[in-house]
Steps between C-alpha positions, in 0.01 A plus 500: 500500500868389537555125534136415446427171298149518363312214335171644425559567138497128458146497627365743241414200275284364790257791516160349519228692317192347629164660465354685803328265734147541639653506851716804400188668361311432818772636713508827301125537551521426873754756577429781246242674712714522818804615299317772330465677839870526547691819412788366289816649370614291214833552315494533129525172317849423363639259251689199643787285391406163630862385471645790707441328841276253687295789619441624141412152382258443788342841449456460129332160539254627765411808293442274199268268703320789670423683176402171321253434783355853457595590861606850590797583749234570769325166428822298558602734788170436684568123477835528674394745670719796420447823296527533130824693509675193679373270222618760240863509667520118518397468125765768419771306664540776775396294802517128560185311569407397854395137586132635533534655155630171350221301651247753360645459148476120513142527627398737226721364216545116570706470174756709682570240773828435337603871520467491872760216521716680254510818701579317825782305324646811335567649842787246549657526163847606446728680756328832514690752713181643629264309737151444357343743761703788377417455129164686512685808652771494229231529224342800686847652559577490136166712425511732784501879446603573865624294792511577867731275718540506876784298621617491858752217476696490176556704180222409257576258214454764236787699638746221620847443362601162382727444810225604745251275329738209490576538876122484571445198289810334653346542844152380406544225244546135573669443171798754495690366194647762280275401211181559707620817662604648159143416368333661797710820484458529129124475543483750767713752304288432196197635681680837516469537131155674554708793639713538181240492242365795294205541730609384854248509779512757777658329793458623851703300762493567874758322719545462874846632598575153644537382134809720463662353806434129423810325361412276202787308373838675560534865611607586150180324365289721733701816410467434121121441543449834690706690250291355217181575695602869529597509127166342395313763709646786279268381220203729462244211513657325809449632835675336795420624852618391833308495826757592767571283804396786728142466386440202715166326449321565167230369278732276302609249765246248383731385227604572137263538197483636157202673324478506132283734289410362151312732267127420483502262797473515888836530688653154579714413809773247560590414858822341617524179712617142488282492181404841366135573408360709209174665629232685316244555781441859488452555877844348582666684215355828626619424854854426362495829307412690810791336680725581225394869518559502871853359489595720215389801699742376777777471247781754421477695175662352197823695512530450882439127451775479230742685737422258778542189273843625387601590864420159630671339190830693570500500876384146564574292198801652317757316712 
């Protein structure tokens, strides 16, 4: 992550290898029966590099303690409570732990009390260009095989130009020094690398027409952004469609969201707001998927959307 200053490698030497406690064994027995009734979808176990990030370090230590205690993923999940797939994702460094998860780990593995403090402290390290609440989504975004984005306000970050992104940060940041803005823009553009790899995800983007008419930065900044948006939509794996203004009320007026599909796992959603939220609750994700299908059904076809994007760029912003 650009600009991130990590210190957890220094803590590898502090790893405490205590024997499993009787308390942890009792916790495993207490929750095993209830957890066995759950229908669980657990991602395959993957190797970790504890020095890669605080999430990986935390996950590696929890996995080590859980396995040493003879607890299954379901055992620990029942103690939280959460399902085994959530425990697996946290141990794999895909999701960050909640406060409830941290408390359950300290209860089950008292020798890891220091790890809870470490994780809390690590969230303030360095000058990370992404807020902590967005990091879980970034991990998901890097692994997704397909991504659906509904955005009624601005062009999504994965398709933004440097000038457009900079104008957004300039409007929303308290620290607008060149150094900070350069770092934020570089980080946002770095996310777009997933679209340039050998196996990019399929990307479906639906925009409200209002996005095309909203000036962000200078007219030239907005013009350049719309031209790039039309250009990106020419790629076979990127679909950009526009819901025309004439549609009026539609199913997407509740706000922006993204839905990621990661092979072998349930779909995951990220909602926008003052602080975004990454959501795995199946009922909410299904509701968002229905809303996406509805707004997409109101949108123009890909070619007609591209024509509209370029028309607005030329007629409104090419001054």
